[in-house]
Each structure stands twice: as structure tokens, then as C-alpha cells.
C-alpha positions, 0 to 999 in steps of 0.5 A: 406500416403507416402506408399499409394501414392507411394511417388507421390506428384501428387496423390490425395486421395479423399472423406472421405469414401476412406480415412477411408478405406485406413487409416483403421480408425475404430472409431470416435475418430480415425477419429477426431485424424486423422482429427487433424493430417491432419489439422496440417500437412496442416498448416505446409506445409507437405500436401495439404488438402481440409476439409469442415465442414458440418451441424451437426458438421460433417467434410468431407475430400475431398482431401489430397495430399503430398507436396515436403516438406513432401518428403524432410522430409522422404528423410532427415530421410532416409539419416540419416541427421539432423532433427533439422529444423523439430523439431519445427513441431513435438514432440520428440515422433513423431521424434523418430517414424519418425526415427524408420520408417526410420529404417524399410526400406523405399525405396524412388524412386525419383530423389533425393534419394541416395541408400547406401550400408547400405540401401541395406543391410537393404533391404536384411535383411528384405527379407521374401521370401529369406533363411537366408544363401542366405541373408548372401551370398547376403550381402557378394556379395554386400559388395564386389561389393561396394569395386569396386565402384571406378572402373566402369569397375570392378564394372560392371563385379562384378555387372553382377555376382551379378545380375546373382546370384540374378536372380536365387533367386527371384524377391524380392532379385533382387528388393533389390539390383538393385537400389544400382547397378544402383545408382553406375553405374552413 
């Protein structure tokens, strides 16, 4: 849901048919499981939902929406912080899945996110359109850049060099490193 809404808590996903398509629900059993998850997450405060029982035992989902609390969980995972306060809400299997999602390069574009060198290197490694030797070179350049983070003018000089190289390698490479550079320019 975070990916579908682009981590935007103001986006509402509505009507059962749209939800079924977006979440690729194929069977009645999958829908019942999904409905149970939506109900549970809403009760715990991770999402808002409007679910209405219909005649004949059917259920209509009119709206689901992320909450700031949900994004807090994702950011906590992304920062590799402790998840104890969420362990009562999710099974140990779910917690492992949440942590595995974190390892698959979720990039959160919110004012509170922290872009780390590790996140950036992981994003570079995940690039599909970039050759392996270019990825290695980019990781080397970003690592060198991180050593300059104490000195803003030195950092900026090195960053210009990295950006010049990255621009020639394609948009996906630029997208992987630009958040790190911007975060460290503050």
C-alpha cells in the first residue's frame, strides 16, 4: 500500500474493484485474507478504512488510506531501529517480512527520512540498467564522497564530480545517488 500511494498519507484508495486490481487479488480467499488484514491494521491505527457489510454476506471496501503511524513503522525499519513497540501488533513472521522489505531498498521521500551511505550503496547495487563495473565505480565514488561530509566545500567539489559522472550513466544512477548528496548538503 505504501508503494501504491507513494508513501502519501493524503492519498485514498477507493472502491472494491479498484482495490482488487491494485492489490492483484485473484480469489475470494485472497479477498477475505486482505479484508482481515485491512480490518486489523485499521484497528491498530496503521491505516484508515471504510468497510461496509452488504446484503448476502458480501463486504464492500469503500476506502483505505495510510496513517502517519504506518509511515513511522516503515521509517523505523528503514533506519534499522528497534521494532519492539510494534512487536505486539505483528507476528514474528510478519516482523521478519517487514525487515526483509526494508532490505529491498525502500526509499521514503518524507521530511523525516534519513538517507544513509548504506541505503545509497544498496540502491546502487539494485540498479538494473547499470553495468556491474559502473556500479562498482559509483560505489567507490560515493564512499569517497562520504569521507568529505565534514567539510561542506570539499564535499560539494567531490559531489560535482560524482554528479557529472552519474549524469552520463543514466537517470536511474542519478536517482540512486542524488538523495544522498542532497541530504549531506544540508
